[in-house]
Structures are given as structure tokens and as C-alpha cells.
C-alpha positions in Angstrom: -22.0 -9.5 62.0 -24.6 -7.7 61.3 -26.3 -7.6 57.3 -28.1 -5.1 56.2 -30.6 -6.1 53.2 -30.8 -3.7 50.5 -33.2 -4.4 47.1 -32.3 -2.5 44.3 -33.8 -2.9 40.4 -34.8 -6.8 41.1 -31.3 -7.4 42.7 -30.7 -8.5 46.3 -27.7 -6.7 48.3 -26.4 -8.0 51.3 -24.5 -4.7 52.9 -21.7 -6.6 54.8 -19.0 -4.8 56.6 -16.5 -3.5 54.5 -18.5 -5.2 51.0 -21.4 -4.9 49.1 -22.1 -8.1 47.8 -24.6 -8.9 44.7 -26.9 -12.0 45.4 -29.0 -13.8 42.8 -28.5 -11.2 40.1 -30.6 -11.3 37.3 -29.2 -8.8 34.5 -32.8 -7.8 33.4 -35.5 -9.8 34.9 -38.0 -8.5 32.0 -35.9 -8.9 29.3 -36.3 -7.9 25.7 -38.2 -10.5 23.2 -37.7 -8.1 20.5 -36.4 -5.0 18.6 -38.2 -3.2 15.3 -37.2 -0.3 13.2 -39.7 1.7 10.8 -39.4 2.4 8.1 -37.2 -0.6 7.3 -35.8 0.9 4.3 -34.3 4.2 3.1 -34.0 6.0 0.3 -32.3 9.2 -0.3 -32.4 10.9 -3.6 -29.3 12.7 -3.1 -26.6 13.2 -0.6 -27.8 16.4 0.0 -31.4 14.6 1.2 -32.7 15.7 4.7 -32.7 13.4 7.4 -35.1 11.2 7.7 -37.1 9.8 11.2 -36.8 6.4 12.0 -38.5 4.7 15.5 -36.9 1.7 17.3 -39.8 -0.3 19.0 -37.9 -2.6 21.5 -40.6 -4.9 23.0 -40.0 -7.2 26.6 -40.8 -10.5 27.2 -43.6 -9.2 28.9 -44.9 -7.6 25.9 -44.4 -3.7 26.9 -42.5 -1.3 25.4 -39.2 -1.0 27.0 -37.6 2.7 26.7 -34.7 2.1 29.0 -32.9 -0.4 26.9 -29.9 1.1 24.9 -29.5 0.9 21.4 -26.3 0.3 19.1 -26.4 0.3 15.4 -24.5 -2.3 13.0 -23.0 -1.2 9.8 -21.9 -2.9 6.8 -21.5 -2.2 3.1 -21.7 -4.8 0.3 -19.1 -6.4 1.3 -20.7 -8.1 4.1 -17.9 -7.1 6.7 -19.4 -5.0 9.3 -17.8 -1.4 9.7 -17.4 1.1 12.7 -19.7 3.9 10.8 -21.7 4.0 7.9 -19.8 5.8 5.2 -23.3 6.4 3.2 -25.9 7.1 6.1 -25.3 8.7 9.9 -27.9 7.6 12.8 -28.4 9.6 15.4 -30.6 9.6 18.7 -33.6 12.6 17.9 -33.3 15.4 20.3 -36.1 14.5 23.9 -36.5 11.3 22.2 -36.2 7.6 23.8 -37.0 5.5 20.6 -36.7 8.4 17.5 -33.5 8.3 15.7 -32.1 10.5 12.8 -30.9 9.0 9.5 -29.5 11.4 6.9 -27.2 11.1 4.2 -23.3 11.3 4.5 -20.2 10.8 2.1 -20.9 9.6 -1.4 -24.1 7.9 -2.9 -24.4 4.1 -2.7 -25.6 1.6 -0.2 -25.7 0.7 3.3 -27.0 -2.2 5.5 -27.7 -1.8 9.1 -29.6 -3.7 12.2 -30.8 -1.9 15.4 -29.3 -3.8 18.3 -31.2 -4.0 21.9 -31.0 -6.3 24.8 -29.3 -9.4 22.9 -32.0 -9.5 20.2 -31.4 -7.6 16.7 -33.6 -6.4 13.5 -33.3 -7.7 10.4 -31.3 -6.3 7.8 -32.1 -2.8 7.0 -31.1 -0.8 4.2 -30.2 2.8 3.2 -29.6 4.2 -0.3 -28.2 7.4 -1.0 -28.9 8.2 -4.9 -25.8 10.2 -7.1 -28.7 13.0 -8.1 -32.5 13.2 -8.6 -34.2 9.7 -9.7 
């Protein structure tokens, strides 16, 4: 039986007749050391305020900035229970950017708490407040 070895992204694969078998898989050899968001607090004067831009920085265990790690968001409101989406803000990836996101007010005035998740790490709790009118 012949075996062909293939190495793809730090994984070694054995190509056996009729099967592709992963050997010694490491999900991410570089790993993620930390995730940070700047700024950490947002305040919108009204529900009609323009969007703000935030930057998510994912740092690998080797100290380098990583833009290849997917970022997800978790929201919750004052009750402390996670919710599927924020009823106060909306976060969307900025066009043509690996690490910039736009945050805009949504729904009705209030406060949302959120954190960014990447590679098994997350930011400390962040907050965004939307006020009913000029402050």
C-alpha cells in the first residue's frame, strides 16, 4: 500500500487509498493570547447618532497581530443574561477590513454590554449607551 504525505497549515495528512487521514492535528499552533477592543466604551447622544468605528486587536501567542481569526460577539443587557443580539446597538464588520467594526445605535435608548470572542479568548466586558436625546 502506498502512502502520500501532504502538509497543509501545520497539519500533516496521510493520503491513503480511499481516505485522507489527519495525523497529529493541532487546531492552531500559534494560538490566541489576547483580544482587545478600542475604544472600550461608547456613548451615543441619540438613537439617530452616526455609527462609531471600533478596532478589534487579536494578538497571537507569538506576539504578532492576527487578522485570520474569526471574531464573534456576545451581548447582554442589565439582567446579565446573554442575548442573541443587542437591542441597543448593532455591530458589523467594516467594509474591506479585517479588524475594524462599525457600531451603531439601534432600537431604543438603553445600555448594552458586549464582548468580542476570538480563538477561545474574549475581551473584558465593554459597554455602549444610547441616550434618548441630546446630553
